[in-house]
Residue frames relative to the residue before (quaternion, step in Angstrom):
aa qw qx qy qz dx dy dz
X 1.0000 0.0000 0.0000 0.0000 0.00 0.00 0.00
X 0.4149 -0.7220 0.4924 0.2532 3.63 -0.73 0.90
X 0.6636 -0.4988 0.3765 0.4111 3.54 -1.29 0.31
X 0.6618 0.4990 -0.3241 0.4560 3.60 0.96 -0.78
X 0.6463 0.5020 -0.3389 0.4642 3.63 1.01 -0.72
X 0.6219 0.5374 -0.3336 0.4616 3.59 1.06 -0.83
X 0.6637 0.5053 -0.3179 0.4506 3.61 0.92 -0.89
X 0.6444 0.5250 -0.3182 0.4559 3.58 1.02 -0.79
X 0.6552 0.5028 -0.3082 0.4722 3.55 0.98 -0.94
X 0.6441 0.5387 -0.3271 0.4336 3.58 0.94 -0.83
X 0.6725 0.4754 -0.3068 0.4771 3.58 0.94 -0.90
X 0.6501 0.5151 -0.3380 0.4447 3.58 0.93 -0.81
X 0.6463 0.5136 -0.3131 0.4696 3.62 0.96 -0.82
X 0.6489 0.5164 -0.3233 0.4557 3.63 0.91 -0.88
X 0.7063 0.4670 -0.2770 0.4542 3.60 0.91 -0.82
X 0.7345 0.4585 -0.2385 0.4397 3.53 0.85 -1.10
X 0.6082 0.5953 -0.3817 0.3604 3.68 0.94 -0.76
X 0.6782 0.4720 -0.3268 0.4587 3.67 0.74 -0.80
X 0.6351 0.5262 -0.3230 0.4641 3.59 0.99 -0.78
X 0.6582 0.5048 -0.3005 0.4707 3.55 0.97 -0.86
X 0.6377 0.4975 -0.3327 0.4850 3.60 0.97 -0.84
X 0.6350 0.5429 -0.3383 0.4332 3.60 0.88 -0.87
X 0.6742 0.4798 -0.3016 0.4736 3.57 0.92 -0.94
X 0.6478 0.5269 -0.3257 0.4434 3.59 0.97 -0.76
X 0.6795 0.4709 -0.2936 0.4799 3.55 0.93 -0.90
X 0.6177 0.5500 -0.3470 0.4423 3.56 1.11 -0.63
X 0.6471 0.5053 -0.3063 0.4817 3.54 1.02 -0.90
X 0.6501 0.5049 -0.3234 0.4667 3.62 0.98 -0.89
X 0.6533 0.5131 -0.3258 0.4514 3.58 0.88 -0.79
X 0.6226 0.5301 -0.3324 0.4700 3.60 1.03 -0.78
X 0.6807 0.4874 -0.2992 0.4578 3.60 0.86 -0.96
X 0.6276 0.5424 -0.3247 0.4545 3.55 1.05 -0.85
X 0.6637 0.5102 -0.2999 0.4575 3.56 0.93 -0.91
X 0.6374 0.5172 -0.3159 0.4758 3.58 1.07 -0.76
X 0.6590 0.5193 -0.3115 0.4461 3.55 0.95 -0.86
X 0.6329 0.5197 -0.3042 0.4866 3.58 1.08 -0.87
X 0.6641 0.5161 -0.3076 0.4451 3.53 0.90 -0.92
X 0.6501 0.4953 -0.3218 0.4780 3.63 1.01 -0.82
X 0.6279 0.5417 -0.3324 0.4492 3.60 1.00 -0.82
X 0.7298 0.4504 -0.2498 0.4496 3.57 0.75 -1.08
X 0.7337 0.4443 -0.2401 0.4545 3.59 1.07 -0.54
X 0.4336 0.6651 -0.4793 0.3741 3.56 1.23 0.50
X 0.4845 -0.6592 0.4971 0.2891 3.55 -1.07 0.76
X 0.0097 -0.8418 0.5397 -0.0084 3.61 -0.74 0.95
X 0.7793 0.2557 -0.1572 0.5501 3.55 1.23 -0.11
X 0.2089 -0.7512 0.6118 0.1332 3.50 -1.25 0.49
X 0.0609 -0.8318 0.5518 -0.0026 3.52 0.60 1.20
X 0.4012 -0.7299 0.4998 0.2378 3.56 -0.82 1.02
X 0.5445 -0.6159 0.4628 0.3317 3.54 -1.01 0.73
X 0.3775 -0.7164 0.5365 0.2377 3.55 -0.80 0.95
X 0.7571 -0.0015 0.0113 0.6532 3.58 1.09 -0.78
X 0.4153 -0.7061 0.4956 0.2887 3.62 -0.70 0.96
X 0.4584 -0.7017 0.4858 0.2480 3.48 -1.04 0.90
X 0.2035 -0.7314 0.6410 0.1131 3.60 -0.78 1.06
X 0.2857 -0.8113 0.4822 0.1662 3.58 -0.08 1.25
X 0.6175 0.5443 -0.3606 0.4387 3.56 1.09 -0.64
X 0.6452 0.4948 -0.3155 0.4892 3.56 1.02 -0.76
X 0.6512 0.5246 -0.3211 0.4446 3.58 0.96 -1.00
X 0.6712 0.4899 -0.3246 0.4518 3.64 0.85 -0.79
X 0.6704 0.4934 -0.3168 0.4546 3.57 1.09 -0.53
X 0.6946 0.4781 -0.2630 0.4688 3.57 1.15 -0.63
X 0.6667 0.5414 -0.3206 0.3996 3.58 0.90 -0.93
X 0.1421 -0.7772 0.6096 0.0638 3.49 -1.24 0.71
X 0.6150 -0.5195 0.4261 0.4127 3.55 -1.24 0.39
X 0.7512 0.3507 -0.2634 0.4933 3.59 -0.84 0.91
X 0.5190 0.6196 -0.4294 0.4029 3.59 1.23 -0.13
X 0.3356 -0.7145 0.5765 0.2112 3.52 -1.12 0.79
X 0.1973 -0.7787 0.5885 0.0916 3.66 -0.71 1.08
X 0.1748 -0.7702 0.6094 0.0703 3.53 -0.74 1.14
X 0.1310 -0.8044 0.5791 0.0199 3.58 -0.89 0.96
X 0.2684 -0.6983 0.6395 0.1773 3.54 -1.20 0.72
X 0.2338 -0.8454 0.4736 0.0791 3.55 -0.13 1.34
X 0.3606 -0.7396 0.5390 0.1799 3.53 -1.34 0.34
X 0.5471 0.6240 -0.3940 0.3951 3.60 1.25 0.30
X 0.6924 -0.4299 0.3551 0.4579 3.60 -1.27 0.21
X 0.6909 0.4811 -0.3035 0.4462 3.52 0.75 -1.06
X 0.6184 0.5448 -0.3535 0.4425 3.66 1.08 -0.66
X 0.6498 0.5008 -0.3138 0.4781 3.59 1.05 -0.75
X 0.6224 0.5350 -0.3295 0.4667 3.57 1.12 -0.66
X 0.6613 0.4960 -0.3082 0.4708 3.54 0.97 -0.89
X 0.6505 0.5102 -0.3252 0.4592 3.62 0.91 -0.84
X 0.6514 0.5125 -0.3235 0.4564 3.60 0.99 -0.74
X 0.6814 0.4877 -0.2874 0.4639 3.54 0.88 -1.04
X 0.7841 0.3721 -0.1916 0.4583 3.60 0.82 -0.88
X 0.3121 -0.7734 0.4915 0.2509 3.53 1.37 -0.24
X 0.5781 0.5524 -0.3739 0.4699 3.54 0.99 0.91
X 0.5911 -0.5779 0.4466 0.3423 3.51 -1.26 0.52
X 0.7396 0.4559 -0.2315 0.4378 3.56 1.01 -0.83
X 0.1509 -0.8325 0.5325 0.0245 3.54 -0.60 1.21
X 0.7946 0.1979 -0.0777 0.5688 3.60 1.20 -0.31
X 0.0632 -0.7846 0.6148 0.0500 3.55 -1.15 0.53
X 0.0585 -0.7818 0.6207 -0.0134 3.55 -1.21 0.73
X 0.3442 -0.7215 0.5547 0.2308 3.62 -1.11 0.48
X 0.3437 -0.7368 0.5482 0.1962 3.52 -0.90 0.99
X 0.1065 -0.8202 0.5619 0.0123 3.56 -0.68 1.13
X 0.3782 -0.7571 0.4694 0.2519 3.60 1.32 -0.02
X 0.8071 -0.2723 0.2163 0.4772 3.53 -0.90 -1.03
X 0.2106 0.8362 -0.4855 0.1441 3.58 1.25 0.40
X 0.6734 0.4789 -0.3191 0.4641 3.65 0.86 -0.80
X 0.6296 0.5148 -0.3489 0.4657 3.60 1.06 -0.62
X 0.6387 0.5495 -0.3205 0.4329 3.58 1.04 -0.82
X 0.6846 0.5257 -0.2914 0.4124 3.50 1.00 -0.82
X 0.3185 -0.7854 0.4780 0.2308 3.53 1.25 -0.39
X 0.7106 0.4706 -0.3286 0.4070 3.57 -1.33 -0.31
X 0.8363 -0.1907 0.1280 0.4978 3.63 -1.17 -0.52
X 0.6197 0.5561 -0.3618 0.4193 3.60 0.98 -0.73
X 0.6763 0.4780 -0.2864 0.4817 3.56 0.95 -0.92
X 0.6619 0.5197 -0.3098 0.4425 3.58 0.90 -0.81
X 0.6532 0.5012 -0.2950 0.4849 3.53 1.01 -0.89
X 0.6459 0.5146 -0.3266 0.4596 3.64 0.90 -0.85
X 0.6841 0.4589 -0.3115 0.4736 3.60 0.80 -0.82
X 0.6564 0.5053 -0.3368 0.4476 3.61 0.91 -0.73
X 0.7325 0.4361 -0.2437 0.4625 3.60 0.96 -0.84
X 0.8352 0.2481 -0.0833 0.4837 3.60 0.94 -0.85
X 0.3181 -0.7959 0.4685 0.2140 3.55 1.26 -0.21
X 0.8438 -0.0888 0.0821 0.5229 3.58 -0.80 -1.02
X 0.6482 0.5007 -0.3278 0.4708 3.63 1.20 -0.24
X 0.4108 0.7421 -0.4434 0.2898 3.63 1.26 0.12
X 0.6522 0.4915 -0.3115 0.4859 3.63 1.23 -0.27
X 0.7323 0.3446 -0.2273 0.5416 3.68 1.19 0.13
X 0.2536 0.8250 -0.4524 0.2245 3.50 0.73 1.22
X 0.2877 -0.6986 0.6299 0.1799 3.50 -1.36 0.47
X 0.1960 -0.6969 0.6552 0.2161 3.52 -1.34 0.26
X 0.0489 0.8173 -0.5633 0.1111 3.55 -0.76 1.07
X 0.3031 -0.7189 0.5907 0.2056 3.61 -1.25 0.47
X 0.0870 -0.8030 0.5895 -0.0106 3.56 -0.71 1.13
X 0.6057 -0.6099 0.3782 0.3437 3.53 -1.08 0.83
X 0.7851 0.3574 -0.1935 0.4674 3.62 0.96 -0.73
X 0.7571 0.3688 -0.1874 0.5056 3.53 1.22 -0.42
X 0.4529 -0.6810 0.4697 0.3325 3.54 1.15 -0.42
X 0.7198 -0.3882 0.2943 0.4945 3.63 -1.07 -0.52
X 0.0773 0.7948 -0.5915 0.1112 3.54 -0.70 1.17
X 0.4002 -0.6402 0.5821 0.3019 3.50 -1.42 0.11
X 0.0130 0.7947 -0.6046 0.0519 3.62 -1.02 0.75
X 0.5327 -0.6295 0.4560 0.3347 3.59 -1.11 0.49
X 0.5661 -0.5967 0.4322 0.3698 3.62 -0.98 0.71
X 0.5936 0.5989 -0.3616 0.3977 3.62 1.09 -0.69
X 0.4774 0.6777 -0.4259 0.3626 3.58 1.25 -0.37
X 0.7769 0.3348 -0.1597 0.5088 3.59 1.03 -0.76
X 0.2678 0.8052 -0.4975 0.1798 3.60 1.13 0.49
X 0.7227 0.4175 -0.2282 0.5013 3.55 1.19 -0.63
X 0.5838 0.5521 -0.3663 0.4692 3.61 1.29 0.34
X 0.5168 -0.5636 0.5305 0.3658 3.51 -1.34 0.33
X 0.0574 -0.8220 0.5653 -0.0386 3.58 -0.74 1.12
X 0.0421 -0.7526 0.6532 0.0718 3.49 -1.38 0.36
X 0.2791 -0.7387 0.5981 0.1368 3.57 -1.07 0.88
X 0.0592 -0.7732 0.6314 0.0002 3.53 -0.95 1.03
X 0.0986 -0.8377 0.5369 0.0157 3.57 -0.53 1.16
X 0.4550 -0.6826 0.4947 0.2868 3.64 -0.80 0.94
X 0.3134 -0.7679 0.5336 0.1654 3.56 -0.79 1.04
X 0.8667 0.1308 -0.0730 0.4757 3.58 -1.00 0.85
X 0.3872 0.7159 -0.4943 0.3054 3.59 1.12 0.47
X 0.4780 -0.6854 0.4778 0.2709 3.58 -0.79 1.12
X 0.5752 -0.6120 0.4114 0.3541 3.66 -0.93 0.76
X 0.6412 0.5001 -0.3404 0.4722 3.62 0.96 -0.72
X 0.6528 0.4892 -0.3266 0.4774 3.64 0.98 -0.65
X 0.5895 0.5670 -0.3523 0.4548 3.56 1.09 -0.70
X 0.6708 0.4934 -0.3030 0.4635 3.57 0.92 -0.88
X 0.6275 0.5310 -0.3212 0.4701 3.59 1.09 -0.68
X 0.6273 0.5283 -0.3223 0.4728 3.53 1.07 -0.79
X 0.6690 0.4819 -0.2990 0.4805 3.60 0.83 -0.89
X 0.6497 0.5256 -0.3178 0.4479 3.54 0.91 -0.86
X 0.6129 0.5706 -0.3399 0.4282 3.57 1.06 -0.75
X 0.7239 0.4349 -0.2566 0.4700 3.60 0.83 -1.01
X 0.6130 0.5435 -0.3565 0.4492 3.57 1.12 -0.61
X 0.6069 0.5489 -0.3226 0.4756 3.56 1.11 -0.72
X 0.6615 0.5349 -0.3012 0.4308 3.59 1.09 -0.77
X 0.4564 0.6868 -0.4754 0.3067 3.65 1.20 -0.29
X 0.7761 0.3150 -0.2881 0.4642 3.46 -1.02 1.00
X 0.5275 0.6254 -0.4200 0.3928 3.62 1.21 -0.25
X 0.5344 -0.6340 0.4804 0.2857 3.57 -1.31 0.49
X 0.5027 -0.6096 0.5180 0.3276 3.59 -1.29 0.35
X 0.3234 -0.7512 0.5483 0.1745 3.50 -0.95 0.98
X 0.2187 -0.8207 0.5204 0.0890 3.54 0.04 1.30
X 0.5827 0.5757 -0.3539 0.4513 3.58 1.19 -0.68
X 0.6268 0.5545 -0.3166 0.4466 3.56 0.97 -0.90
X 0.6687 0.4995 -0.2954 0.4649 3.56 0.94 -0.97
X 0.7216 0.4431 -0.2815 0.4513 3.64 0.77 -0.93
X 0.6481 0.4859 -0.3462 0.4733 3.62 1.02 -0.57
X 0.5925 0.5349 -0.3606 0.4825 3.61 1.18 -0.54
X 0.6464 0.5073 -0.3138 0.4757 3.62 0.98 -0.81
X 0.6331 0.5256 -0.3282 0.4639 3.58 1.01 -0.80
X 0.6532 0.5272 -0.3166 0.4418 3.55 0.96 -0.92
X 0.7206 0.4588 -0.2422 0.4599 3.57 0.94 -0.89
X 0.7419 0.4315 -0.2257 0.4609 3.60 1.06 -0.72
X 0.5662 0.6305 -0.3980 0.3513 3.62 1.11 -0.64
X 0.4283 -0.7243 0.4767 0.2545 3.62 -0.75 1.00
X 0.7865 0.0372 -0.0214 0.6160 3.51 1.19 -0.55
X 0.4704 -0.6775 0.4928 0.2773 3.60 -1.08 0.68
X 0.0839 0.7965 -0.5881 0.1130 3.53 -0.34 1.28
X 0.8079 0.2606 -0.1947 0.4914 3.53 -1.27 0.38
X 0.8381 -0.1192 0.0967 0.5234 3.57 -0.90 -1.05
X 0.5303 0.6376 -0.4166 0.3724 3.61 1.18 -0.34
X 0.5604 0.6306 -0.3620 0.3966 3.55 1.21 -0.63
X 0.7169 0.4515 -0.2350 0.4764 3.52 1.11 -0.82
X 0.5768 0.6107 -0.3904 0.3768 3.63 1.17 -0.21
X 0.0723 -0.7835 0.6170 0.0138 3.54 -0.87 0.97
X 0.7154 -0.4147 0.3184 0.4635 3.56 -1.31 -0.07
X 0.7041 0.4522 -0.2569 0.4836 3.65 1.18 -0.47
X 0.4801 0.6857 -0.4351 0.3317 3.59 1.27 0.05
X 0.3543 -0.7076 0.5654 0.2327 3.60 -0.92 0.82
X 0.2031 -0.7851 0.5779 0.0917 3.54 -0.81 1.11
X 0.7061 0.4413 -0.3006 0.4651 3.61 -1.10 0.47
X 0.7561 -0.3864 0.2844 0.4451 3.56 -1.27 -0.41
X 0.2417 -0.8300 0.4774 0.1574 3.57 1.35 -0.27
X 0.4520 0.6300 -0.4956 0.3914 3.54 0.80 1.12
X 0.5690 -0.5834 0.4531 0.3613 3.56 -1.27 0.22
X 0.6383 0.5677 -0.3117 0.4161 3.63 1.22 -0.09
X 0.7630 0.2792 -0.1603 0.5605 3.64 1.25 -0.26
X 0.0174 0.7904 -0.6117 0.0293 3.56 -1.14 0.74
X 0.2676 -0.6781 0.6274 0.2739 3.56 -1.36 -0.03
X 0.7237 -0.4935 0.2490 0.4132 3.58 -1.18 0.51
X 0.7356 0.4026 -0.2420 0.4881 3.62 0.71 -1.06
X 0.6372 0.5392 -0.3321 0.4393 3.60 1.04 -0.72
X 0.6225 0.5455 -0.3451 0.4426 3.55 0.99 -0.73
X 0.6802 0.4670 -0.2747 0.4938 3.60 0.97 -0.95
X 0.6429 0.5222 -0.3323 0.4512 3.61 0.88 -0.82
X 0.6517 0.5285 -0.3098 0.4473 3.53 0.96 -0.90
X 0.6275 0.5399 -0.3233 0.4585 3.62 1.07 -0.79
X 0.6975 0.4434 -0.2702 0.4938 3.61 0.94 -0.88
X 0.6500 0.5010 -0.3460 0.4548 3.67 0.92 -0.73
X 0.5786 0.6032 -0.3738 0.4020 3.62 1.12 -0.54
X 0.7316 0.3765 -0.2068 0.5294 3.58 1.20 -0.63
X 0.5740 -0.6329 0.3494 0.3845 3.52 1.30 0.33
X 0.5161 0.6134 -0.4304 0.4149 3.60 1.20 0.49
X 0.2582 -0.8207 0.4955 0.1197 3.59 -0.38 1.28
X 0.4506 -0.6813 0.5008 0.2864 3.59 -1.05 0.62
X 0.7911 0.0795 0.0060 0.6064 3.48 0.97 -1.04
X 0.6127 -0.5473 0.3871 0.4185 3.66 -1.13 0.44
X 0.6478 0.4424 -0.3169 0.5331 3.60 1.10 -0.59
X 0.3457 -0.7619 0.5088 0.2027 3.61 -0.56 1.11
X 0.0023 0.8088 -0.5855 0.0552 3.52 -0.11 1.31
X 0.5638 -0.5619 0.4706 0.3807 3.59 -1.15 0.57
X 0.5921 -0.6266 0.3736 0.3425 3.58 -0.96 0.87
X 0.6218 0.5498 -0.3486 0.4354 3.63 1.19 -0.54
X 0.6765 0.4599 -0.3045 0.4879 3.62 1.28 -0.17
X 0.5115 0.6420 -0.4324 0.3730 3.64 1.21 0.09
X 0.2676 -0.7721 0.5687 0.0942 3.53 -1.01 1.02
X 0.6554 -0.4950 0.3750 0.4299 3.61 -1.16 0.31
X 0.6638 0.5247 -0.3095 0.4339 3.59 0.97 -0.88
X 0.5759 0.6256 -0.3820 0.3620 3.58 1.11 -0.45
X 0.5998 0.5366 -0.3466 0.4818 3.61 1.19 -0.52
X 0.6433 0.5080 -0.3211 0.4744 3.59 1.14 -0.64
X 0.7221 0.4383 -0.2302 0.4833 3.60 1.03 -0.84
X 0.5378 0.6775 -0.3895 0.3163 3.56 1.18 -0.50
X 0.4200 -0.6950 0.5202 0.2646 3.61 -0.97 0.83
X 0.6486 0.5395 -0.2950 0.4486 3.59 1.25 -0.29
X 0.7005 0.3848 -0.2546 0.5445 3.56 1.30 -0.02
X 0.2769 -0.7592 0.5712 0.1438 3.53 -0.97 0.90
X 0.3869 -0.7062 0.5450 0.2336 3.54 -0.97 0.88
X 0.1847 -0.8055 0.5590 0.0674 3.64 -0.63 1.09
X 0.0771 -0.7852 0.6143 0.0153 3.57 -0.83 1.02
X 0.3357 -0.7076 0.5827 0.2168 3.58 -1.10 0.87
X 0.1339 -0.8184 0.5585 0.0155 3.54 -0.55 1.20
X 0.3959 -0.7084 0.5265 0.2535 3.56 -0.92 0.89
X 0.5415 0.6255 -0.4018 0.3925 3.61 1.19 -0.50
X 0.6421 0.5637 -0.3345 0.3976 3.57 1.01 -0.81
X 0.7753 0.3736 -0.1687 0.4806 3.58 1.15 -0.63
X 0.8429 0.0992 -0.0602 0.5254 3.56 1.16 -0.01
X 0.5391 -0.6330 0.4039 0.3815 3.53 1.24 0.15
X 0.7802 -0.3361 0.2529 0.4629 3.55 -1.38 -0.23
X 0.6134 0.5576 -0.3705 0.4190 3.63 0.96 -0.66
X 0.6390 0.5130 -0.3282 0.4699 3.58 0.98 -0.84
X 0.6497 0.5065 -0.3135 0.4723 3.61 0.98 -0.86
X 0.6504 0.5079 -0.3324 0.4567 3.61 0.93 -0.83
X 0.6456 0.5179 -0.3212 0.4602 3.57 0.98 -0.79
X 0.6404 0.5074 -0.3254 0.4759 3.60 1.05 -0.77
X 0.6477 0.5020 -0.3238 0.4728 3.60 0.91 -0.81
X 0.6353 0.5367 -0.3416 0.4377 3.63 0.96 -0.76
X 0.6455 0.5105 -0.3080 0.4774 3.52 1.05 -0.87
X 0.6519 0.5189 -0.3191 0.4516 3.55 0.95 -0.85
X 0.6874 0.4782 -0.2930 0.4615 3.61 0.95 -0.83
X 0.5777 0.5575 -0.3723 0.4656 3.58 1.13 -0.54
X 0.6422 0.5225 -0.3123 0.4658 3.56 1.05 -0.88
X 0.6356 0.5218 -0.3206 0.4701 3.57 1.00 -0.90
X 0.6632 0.5209 -0.3128 0.4369 3.60 0.90 -0.96
X 0.6639 0.5092 -0.3072 0.4534 3.57 0.96 -0.88
X 0.6427 0.5156 -0.3302 0.4606 3.56 1.01 -0.79
X 0.6355 0.5471 -0.3091 0.4487 3.51 1.05 -0.88
X 0.6660 0.4994 -0.2984 0.4668 3.57 0.94 -0.91
X 0.6419 0.5284 -0.3218 0.4530 3.59 1.06 -0.85
X 0.7196 0.4144 -0.2428 0.5015 3.60 1.11 -0.61
X 0.4606 -0.7065 0.4136 0.3429 3.53 1.39 0.02
X 0.3933 0.7228 -0.4711 0.3176 3.57 1.15 0.61
X 0.5195 -0.6020 0.5009 0.3417 3.56 -1.22 0.43
X 0.3764 -0.7257 0.5247 0.2375 3.54 -0.80 0.99
X 0.0041 -0.7900 0.6101 -0.0599 3.56 -0.78 1.13
X 0.5934 -0.5553 0.4537 0.3658 3.53 -1.30 0.44
X 0.1931 -0.8225 0.5316 0.0601 3.55 -0.79 1.02
X 0.7096 0.4287 -0.2612 0.4944 3.62 1.18 -0.17
X 0.4232 -0.7426 0.4715 0.2171 3.56 -0.88 1.05
X 0.6371 0.4818 -0.3925 0.4559 3.61 0.69 0.96
X 0.7321 -0.4444 0.2748 0.4370 3.61 -1.22 0.34
X 0.6087 -0.5852 0.4006 0.3557 3.51 -1.23 0.60
X 0.0122 0.7761 -0.6297 0.0322 3.52 -0.93 1.02
X 0.7845 -0.3032 0.2136 0.4970 3.51 -1.27 -0.32
X 0.6486 0.5182 -0.3128 0.4615 3.57 0.97 -0.87
X 0.6797 0.4838 -0.3176 0.4507 3.64 0.94 -0.73
X 0.5940 0.5787 -0.3602 0.4273 3.56 1.06 -0.70
X 0.6359 0.5461 -0.3305 0.4337 3.53 1.08 -0.76
X 0.7000 0.4446 -0.2480 0.5009 3.57 1.26 -0.52
X 0.6279 -0.5556 0.3383 0.4272 3.57 1.25 0.14
X 0.3279 0.7477 -0.5161 0.2590 3.61 1.11 0.44
């Protein structure tokens, strides 16, 4: 090999090697992120429903703009509950038939994916899928809570909904999640934690990535509607904060509203029959579970 050829080979190697290493590390980082996402999104618990969800009642009570809190059953859900010391591991914003109203590709895609359930949709940010729309019925087997913003002007409500719809397709900000966990779990603020305040943006702080509660908090903060009295950056808002917020009302679907005490008694009877069946399947002794005198619902449980 001549000196000229050796010089050319040397320059080519010097230029190409860093680029090749960068591509290799990029591919490795992508595979590692996918592996972590698969691990965190495996179902690990079968939390029993505290109150069975009556979807008919839920559809009648829920409104566009309500925040839906979910007690999840995935590994990441258990991690969130441990870090936040709260039952609620996930949050989504109910947008109802918003995608149908907008027409065009959004309407077509909603009808194609969800059919007759396309008028009862949530917008949520998931660790493995990013920001997506999903039917409310997806969480019928989960413990849920509805939190409704109090006194929000209709025009501001539309801006909130528009904000999360625009977020569809964005990626999940895993860095935001882990920095939030570090902030909550660190016994003392050392190093960069010393500089973090309630107004510090956590995560990658771009318009392309969000977490579930941060996405919703950002939408409300954009219209001047605070989640908590302490003005925290939206990236530091947790699912539990909507439950604790003085600006959000907890909404409960009540059987009494639709049929009086008889309807409530019938609902309790059905719930106790379900409890009795589960106890029999597990071979447990059927015992009275309610601290009041035996009624129709109690007889179903063996009272």
